[in-house]
N, C-alpha and C positions, 0 to 999 in steps of 0.2 A: 127422765121426764124433761121435756124441753121448757126452758124459761119463757114466761109470758113476755118478759121485757129483756132488752139488751143493755139498758143503762138505767142507773139510778141518779137522779139529779137532786142534790141535797142543799138546802139552805144552811147558813152558818148560825146566825143569831137566833137564840131561843130554840135551836134544834141541837146543834153540836156544843154550844156553850150559851149560857144565859147572860143578859146584860141589864144594867139599870143606870141610866144617865144621872139619876138623882144622887148617886154616890159621888160623882165628880162635881155636880152642881153644889152640893153642900160644902165641899172643900173649897171651891172657887169663891164662895161667899166671903171668905176671909180676906180676899184680895180685890174686892169691888164694892161700890156703893149701890150697885144694881140689885133689884129684888130677885128672889129665887125663880119666880115665873119667867122673868126676862132671860135669865141664864138658861133655863130649861128649854124655852122656845128656840133659842139660838142654837143650842147643842143638838136638839132632837131632830127637827125636820125643817130647818129654815132654808131659804135659797142659798145661803152661804155654805151650809153643810152639804147641800145638794151639789154645788159646784165642786166642793172638795171630794165628795164621793165619786164624782164623774171624772176626776182627774183634771179638771179645767183650771185649777189653781194649785200651787205647790203648798207643801206643809208650812213653809216659812210665811207665805202670803196668807194662808188661813189663820195662822197665829196672829199675824199683824192686824188682820181685820177683826178678829175676836178681841184682841187687846184694846183696839180703838173703840169698838162697839160697847164693851163692858167697862171701859176705863180701868183696865186691870193694872194693878201694881205688882207685876210678876214678870220674870223673863222666861224665854222659851224653855230653857233647861229645867226650870222649876215647874212650868206648866205641863210639860209632856207626861210625867208620871201621874199627875192628877187626871189629865185627859184620858189616859189609857186605863185608869183604875175603875173600870165599870163592869168588868167581866167576872163571872163566877160559875162554877159547875154545880149541877144538881144531879140527883140519881138518874133522872130521865136522860140527861145528856150522856152519862156513862153507858146506859143501856144502848143508846144509839151508836156510840163508839164501838161497843162490842158487836152489835149487829153488822155494822159496816165491815168490820174485820172478818166476821164470819162469812159474809157473802163476797168479799173481795176475790176476784178471779172468776166468779160466776157472772158478774155484771161489770160493765164499765162504770166507774164512779166519778161523778162530776160534782164539784161544789160550786154553787152560784151565790154571790153575796153582794149586797149593797154595802160597801165598806170603803173607808179612806185608807190612805197609805200608812199612817202611823199606827192605826189600830191593827191593820193586818200584820205589819212587821212585829208588833208586840205579841200578837197571838201566834204567829208563825214560830216564834222561839219557844213557846210554852206548850203548844198543842201537837203532840206526836201524830194524832189522827190525821192531820192535814197531809202528811206524807203518804197516806194510803190512797189518796185520790189520784185518778189518772189525769185529771185536768181541774185546775182552779180558774173559774171565770169570775174575775173581780171587777166591780164597777169602775174603780178608779183606773184600771188598766185598759178596759175596753171602751170606756167613754159613755156607757149607758147604765141606767139603774132600772131594776124592776119597778114597775110593770112594763117598761118599754119592750116591745116584741123583739127588738134587735138583740137584747142581751140573751134571750132564750134561743134565738137563732145562732148566736155565737156558741152557746153551750152545745147545741145539737150538732153543729158543723164541726166543732172541735174534736168530736169523737166519731163523726160520720154515722149518726143514728137517726132513725125516723122518729117523729113525734109520737106516733102510735106505739112505738117500742120503748118508750121512756116512762118512768115513774118519777114524779116530782114530789118532794117532801118539803113543806114550808109551814111555818106557824101562822101565816096570815091567809085567811080565806080569800081576800081580794086578789092576792097574787096567784093562788091556785086557780081561781076563776079566770084570770087573764091567760094563764098558760093553757087552760082547757080550751080556749078559743082557737088555739093553735094545734089542737089535737093531742095535747099532752095530758095524760091522766095524772091526778094529784091526790094527795092525802094531807089534810090539815093536821099538823103535829102539835097538839096543844094539851095532851093529857096521857095518862097511862092507858086509857082505852084506845086512844089513837095509835099508840105504840103496838098494842095487841092487834089492832086492825091491820097495821103494817105487816106484822109477822104472818098473819093469815094471807094477806095479799101476795106475799113472797113465798109462802109455804115453807117457812123455816122455823127452827127452834133455837133459842139462844139460852144457854145455861149460865 
């Protein structure tokens, strides 16, 4: 039976591994007089983290600006483990890992992620599944973040596949919707039922 798709485009956060910025926020509270909400807003989706995720500032400059903004009493070496300590695996992540390994070779596998350099380097050492991808499209390397159409174009062109022959998996509906405007079919990965839907879409069984 011929595959409906040639490529699987997969998000990282909350698909392959979960994350919670609050883990780092609570630890940083010990080194600043700022309130928890101020730290969270800076870490989660501020213009500063946007610049860092697009590779427009270095890790050293990012830390310098964070330290200044939060008046941190901490050095870079002590900050880095706290900044990176936001990731954890859940059973659904493991199911996705097993699925990707099951279909590897039948499809081209591309990971696409809004991520900064320090988080990726941290995860790359811990997550064997990343080595199973044919291509990693990382926002800090390509200079664009989802939902910018350019990052999806980079993903498609990197393995020379048509949008209509690609299946995109992400935990955010808005990003699935944006990709669909480019002709890429997507599945919102946010529950066990979504995983079952994905299995049916690919017509595979995972034990």
